[in-house]
N, C-alpha and C positions, 0 to 999 in steps of 0.2 A: 647098423654098418652102414647101407644107402644113406641114413641121414650124415653121418660124419663125411663120407664122401660128397656128400652136394654141399656141405659146409664147407670141407676145404675148396672146391670147386669155385664157390660165390665168392670166398676171400681173396682167393687166385684172379677171379676176374676182374675183382675191384681193386686188388693190388695192380695189375695190368692198365686199367684203367687211369689210376692214381698217376701211373708212371708216364702214360701216354700224355697224358693233361701237363703235367711236369715237363716235359720234353717240349712241347708247343710253345708252353709259357717261356722256357728260358731261350728258347729260337726266337719267338716274336719279341723278347727284351733284347736280345742281341742286335734285332734289326733295329730296333728304335733307338738304341744307344750309336750304333754306327750312323745312322741316317743323322742325329742329333751331331755327332762328331764331324761330319762331312759339312752340315751345314753351319756350324761354328766356324770351319776351316776356312768356308767360302767366304763367311763376314768378315774374318780378319783380315782388313786391307791396311797396308801399311802406307801412310801418306808420305811422300818423297819429295822433296824439291828438285827441280832440273838438274840445278848444276851439282846437287849431292849424286842424283842417279848417274852422269857421266862422269864424276870424280872417282867413283868407285862402283861401276856397272857389276862385276863380279860378285860382290856381295848382297845384291838383289836377285840373282839367279834363283829360278825357281820360286821366286815369292809374290806374292799377290801384292800390285802395288798400285797407289793412283797417285798420277802426275799430272801438273799443269804444263802443257807445253803446245807450240807451234807443229802441225801436222804439214808437212809437205810433200806433195806428190805430183808427179807426171808420167810421162813414159818412162818405165826399169827404174823410178824413184818412187820409194814411199818410206818417208823417215820422220823422226822427231826432232824438230830444233828446239834451240832455247826462246822461250818468253821475255828472257832479260840476260843481260849480260853476264856470263861466267868467267871467274879469274881463271878456270882451268881450260884444259885443252878440251874441244867439243869430241864427243866419240859417237862416231855414226849408229846409231839404232832402228834398223828396220820394222816397218809397222806391217802386222797383218792386222784384219778385222774378222772376227769369228763370225763365219755364216750364219749362226743363229742368234745373232743380238736380239737383245729383248726390245717390246716395242717401242718405248722412247728413244732407245739408242738407235734404233733401226730409222726411227722418223728424222732425227738428227743427221743422221749419214746421209740420206737421201737430202738434206740442206746443203752438203759440201758441193762446192762449185763443179760443175762436170767437166772431166778429163783432167785437167790440172789445176792444183789452186794451194792456198794455205789456209789452214784453219787453227784458230786459239780456240782450245777448249780442255776440259779436264778428261782424262783418258784414265781407264781402270782396267787392268788382267795381270798378264803373269810374263816377265822376264825369262827368255831363254838366253841362254850361253852358246858357245861352241861352233858358232857357226863354221863355213860361210853361210849369209844368208842374202835374199835379195839377187843382186848381181855379181854375188861372191866378196863383194866388199866391206860386209856387215858381220862384226862377230857378233852382235847381239840381235835379238830378236823379241818385241813387245808385241804379244797376242792380246791385242784388245777386245773385250767382252761387253764393256759398258763404256758409254759417251755421256758425260754430265756437262753443264754449263758452257754451251757453246756461246763464245765470246764475241768472235769475229771470223769472219770469211773472205777471201778475195782471190779471184782469179787473174791477176794483173797480166800485162803484155810483159815481155822482156825488158821494155826501158822503164817500167814503172816497178815501185818497191813500195810495199804497202808499208804506211807510216807505223802500226803497230808492232812490226817485227824490228826489233834491235839492230844494228848493224855493227857487229862487235869484231876485235881484233883479240885474241889470246893465242899465244904462244905460234904464232902464222898463220893460225886457222879463223875462218869466220864462222859466226853462227847461224849463218843462212846462205 
């Protein structure tokens, strides 16, 4: 009789052990799949032309995008501008840089002119809508977390205009 009881207890303990291992394995597998999905989502970046972005900015809200643009900044201004003339109106897009930029992006940001300036580069991040952002005049915000290919930079006086920034007129607005 005692042998039967011990045999049942032993098989029960073995069953509980196997169940615990299975639960842990399922949990670990789920964590790995979730991590891979997040990494894949973070790596899926849509490359967008600036003119395409300002033509239909709402279609990019919530998406991770990469765009080549002129970043213009000074007191109470932090916005994207067109690196080439666009046929449509220019939509002001506020720019915020993630405080935790990765190493090479952080180095590029430090190369930007101090205080105010213009920078032509490729920026990667997420477009947000529903403003107001900045001083209240911006319906969209581009949250930048990566800077690539710093092409040009300038800290001109008010009388100077960098030759690499186009002067465009489209629907009564200017690109700069």
